[in-house]
N, C-alpha and C positions, 0 to 999 in steps of 0.2 A: 611206482607206488608199491611199497613192500606189503606182502600179504601177511596178515596176522594169523596165528594158529587158531584153531576152533575154540579153544578155551578162552583166549583173549577176546575173541569175537563175542562169545556169550557173555563174558564179564562186561564188555562195553555196551552190549544191548541192554543188559540188566541195569547198568548205571544210567543209561538214557531213559529207559522206561520209568525208572524211579523219579525222574525229574518231571514227568508228565503230571499235569494237574487234572485229575479225573473228576468229572461232574458227579454230584450226588443225585439221588433218585428224584428229588424235587426239581432240580435243574433239567434233568432229562425229560421228565413229564411235561414241564412247562414248555420246553423247546419243541417237543413233539406236537403238543396242542397248537403252538404257534405255526408250525409248518403246515398242519392240516387246515388251519384258518386261512393262511396265505394261499394255499393251493385252491381252496374253495373260492376265495375272492378272485384269484386269477382266472379260474374257470368261468365264473360269472362275468367277469370283464370281457374275456374273449368271446363268450357266447353273445353278449350284447353287441360287441363290435362286429361279429360275423352277421348277426341279425340286421344291424343297420346297413351294412354294406350290401347284403343280399337283397334287402327290401329296396334300397336305393337303385341298385342295378336292375332289378325287376321292373321298377317303375320307369326308369330311364329307357330300358329296352322295350317296354310296353308302348311308349310314345312313338318309337321309330319302327316298331315291328308290324 
């Protein structure tokens, strides 16, 4: 693979960056809110799963302990 000189590299990078579709402020805000909502839902889900497993095991071990 032939090495490009630094000027060609910078020109190629600028050409590729110009092709990127950058999100607007509304899209970034909406996506950020959705990430926080999904993180909150995931944390509640895993808390409930942990609680059910912990309670079940405590009950089960209470019978045999």
